[in-house]
C-alpha positions, 0 to 999 in steps of 0.5 A: 820278499813277497810272495806266497810264503804260509805257515807249516801249520797251515795244513787247511790250506793246502786241504782246501787248495786240494779240495777246490781243485780236484774237480772242476763240477760246479757241486764240489766246488761249491763244496770247496768254497763252503770248507774253505768259509769255515775252515781257511778264511779267518786264516789268511786272504787267498788271492785270485789266480788272475793276481798273477800271470801265467808266467809268474805262476808257472816260474815262480809260484808254483814251484814254491806251492810244490814244494811247500806240498812236499813234491819236489822235482827237476826245477823246484829243489828248496835246498839246492844250491844251498850250504848244507848250513841253511839247507839244515835251517830249512830243514829244521824249519819244517816248510818242507814236508818229507814226504808230499800230502797230497798225490802227484796226480792231484797237484798236475790238476791242480797246477793244470787248472791255475795255469788254464784260468791265470792271465797272460799278463796283468790288467792295469788301469788307464794311463792317468796324468804324470805327476807335476813337476815338485816346485815347494821341496828343494833337492839337495844331492849330499854325499857321506864318502868318496865312494861310488856308488852307497849301500845305506841300510838305516836312515832316520832323522834324530830330533834331539840333536837335529842330524842324520842317522845313516847306516850301511851293509858294512856297519858303520853307523855315520851322523850327518850334522846339519847345517854344517854337513860335516860327516862324522863316525860313530862305529863301525859292527861288523854286520850290515844295520837295520835299525841305531836308537839312542836313549839317555841310557843307552844306543841301540843297535840292531845289525841283521846277520844276512840281508838275503833271504836266509833261515839261519839267525845271525843277527843281535843287537848291542847296548852301549854307552861310553862305559858298556858295550853289550851284546844281548844274548840272544840269536835274531833271525833277520831283524829289521826293526827295532821299537825302544819304549816303556810300555808298561811306565815302570821306567824301564824300556823294554825292546820289541824287534822285529824278526823278518826271517825267511821261511820262519820269523817273529816280533820278539818282547825283550823285558830287562829283569836287571842291569841287561840282564832281558828275558825275551817272549814271542809275541808273533810266531810268523816270519816278515815282522816289518815295523811297530809302533807303540800307542794306546789304540782303545785308551785304557792308558796303556801302551798297545802295539801296533804291528804289520807283517809281509811274507804270505800272511800280511796283516795290521795286528793291535797287540793289546796290552792288558795286564803288565806286558801281557798282550792280546793280540787281534787283526785288523786289516788282512792283506792279499798275499801277493801284496808285498806290504812294505810300511805302515804309520799311524796317524788321524788322516780325518782330523776325527780324533782317532788313529787311521792306518797308512799302507804302502804296498809294492815289496817286488822282489822275489818269486813274483816279479812284475809290475802289478795294479794293486802296488801303491798306498792304501788308506784305511778310517778308524771308526772310533772302534779300531774296525778299520776300511779302506778309502783310497787307493792310489796306484805306484809300481814297487811303493815301499815307504812313506811318510805322512805330515802336514807338509803345507802346513794348511791342516790336512795331511799331505803324504810323500812316497817311496817306490822302490821297485816302480815301473823303471822302464816307463816312469822312471821318475815315480821312484819318489811321489808327492801327495799334496792332499787337496781336499780330505773328504773327498780323497783328493790329491795332487801328485808330483816328482822331481827331475832328479827323483831317478839319481839314486834307487830309493830305499828309506824315507825318513822327515824332519824340520832339518834345516829348523824353519819351522817347516817339514822337509823329507830326506831319502837314502839310496841303494844301490843293488841289484834288485830286479832288472834296471834299465842299463843308463839307470844302473849306469847312473847309480853305479857312477853316483855320489848321491847317498842322501837327497834332501827335500828341503820345505820351502813352504816358509822361504817363497 
């Protein structure tokens, strides 16, 4: 999902590249940098050429860049081997121009320039001490069925009835009751489920449509209770997260859906006019929207929306609610487009009364697969006016999820990290890391992992007091899928595994 994904309106970006790399004279470079600062720097952050190795530029990124400039050659045709329907959807998107927007000669100069500066490999920081063995939590393997391997696409701890809700690639939604360990199927739909929410009125089930990258919108939202089974009459483009919240305080819940999409996507608001009759408004027109949190971010007693976007324009945007369900967006953090931004949390990390932002970066499944030294956890502190500054970075290859809480009840925030794309060759146990906060002011953490961390390829994570003993436990769910190359012995373990969920039971009050 990561890589260079640019809007069709970013002509200024291509113009900048043309000007910058069309000549190597110092004056022209300086002029190009000025044009970039004036016209394009506000659009997105451009990576340094050194951020990717030469082979990734040559075989992954440059062919896609060429296609997005309308330059098609043998080996980079974006329509080859696709169904007619997928080809049509890509053409309608307008991402790939029908004609070159720069001369082929200039593209060749650009390509040669990038390859001349790209490193053969990425520089990684010096090896640090391996994480200690995790003793605060006791791992417990849970199987939800008799099948080997697992494909869980949704995981959440339901605090209302103290259960764990899962959904899988086949559209089966299940509920695991604790401590009886009884599993019962709630229902099954025909597509992979990426969100399931229960409220007093309804349950809301989001089906992704196509799980793999696709420009075809095929997802949908199901609204149901004992007497109603209603399908929202809107087609969704690979929806991955749904928020159900009464945003304007009128007693009726609104729906905010992240349509991750592929080449295109967006963030959509659905407002109920009368019984199950919704209108739709596009709040953000960009692919890669991943998660939305409703929070009053400016103290005006109105719920705002905080959104993480990836797919090139990687950023955190706050949509401030002004009048009734009228939102004004402000991008408060921008990330390098090769970071692979995957998840975030809002939490007052430094205890000063405002919400800080914790992010993880490590989506590594598409055109630029390589272990990247800039993957990991970032802590961005709020100055009280929603100006965020990165204050801490913990490197972790392939980091894709985090949960934060005071897991040891010592008054500060600890963090659990999950990596779907870790360095399995050299650090197979780094798929899960627990960071115990030793000193919040100086960002001192002790990292831990556990012996059986490689029992599954972890995709999702949540936390909650599962055993009702007063402390927070951690839940991991597996997804046995070949996103990226892994050692054969690990693939064999996962294919033959009964472990669908791993519960890390907090021993804080049992020692």
